[in-house]
N, C-alpha and C positions, 0 to 999 in steps of 0.2 A: 127479654124472656130468657130465663135460665134453662139450659137443656140438661137432661138427665145424663149422668155418666156413672161409672162404677164408684167413684169417690163420693159423690153426694147422694147416691141412692142405696149403697150397700156398706162400703167401708166405714164411713163416718157414723152411720147409724149403729153398726155393730160395736165400734170403738166406744161410742158414747154410752150405750147401754151396758156394756161390760164394765166400764169405769164407774157406773153407779153401784156396782156390786163390790165384791172383795178384791177385784183385780186393779192393777195400776197400769195405765197405758205407758209404754216406753217406745219412743220412735225407733224405727228400724236402725237408723245410723248409730244409736246408742247401745244396741244389743251386742253382747260379747261373742261375736261370730263373724265369719267371713260371709260375703254376699252369697256365695255358692253353697253355704251350709244349709242342710235341710231342716235341722233342728238345733236347739241349744243343748248340746250333749252334756256339758258340765251341770247345767241346771236340772236336766232330766235325771242324771246320775244322783245328784244330791236329793232330789225328791224321792227317787226309788229307795235310797238308803233310809230316809226319814220315815217313809210310809210303810215299809215292808221289813219287819224284823228278820225274816229269813234271809233277805238280801243283805241286810246290815251285818249279819253274822260273818259274811264272807263278801267283801267288797267286789271281788271278781265276778260275782253273780250279776251285779249291775251291768257289767260289760256284756255278759251273755244275753241278758234281756234286751239290751239296746241293739246288739248285733242281730238277734233273731227278729 
């Protein structure tokens, strides 16, 4: 009998459902980050610049948003 754990009751379900949509699953060891990093700062910065014209006018604003 298989016991429930975080991997088979939550993580895998969320991963599989998200992969059905517009997202692509990337294993943690393939992410461009250190293990201790809280977020993917370069990816976040590029998304802020792409999605917000006011931030794109001055790239330093992205750093302000991330810092705050």
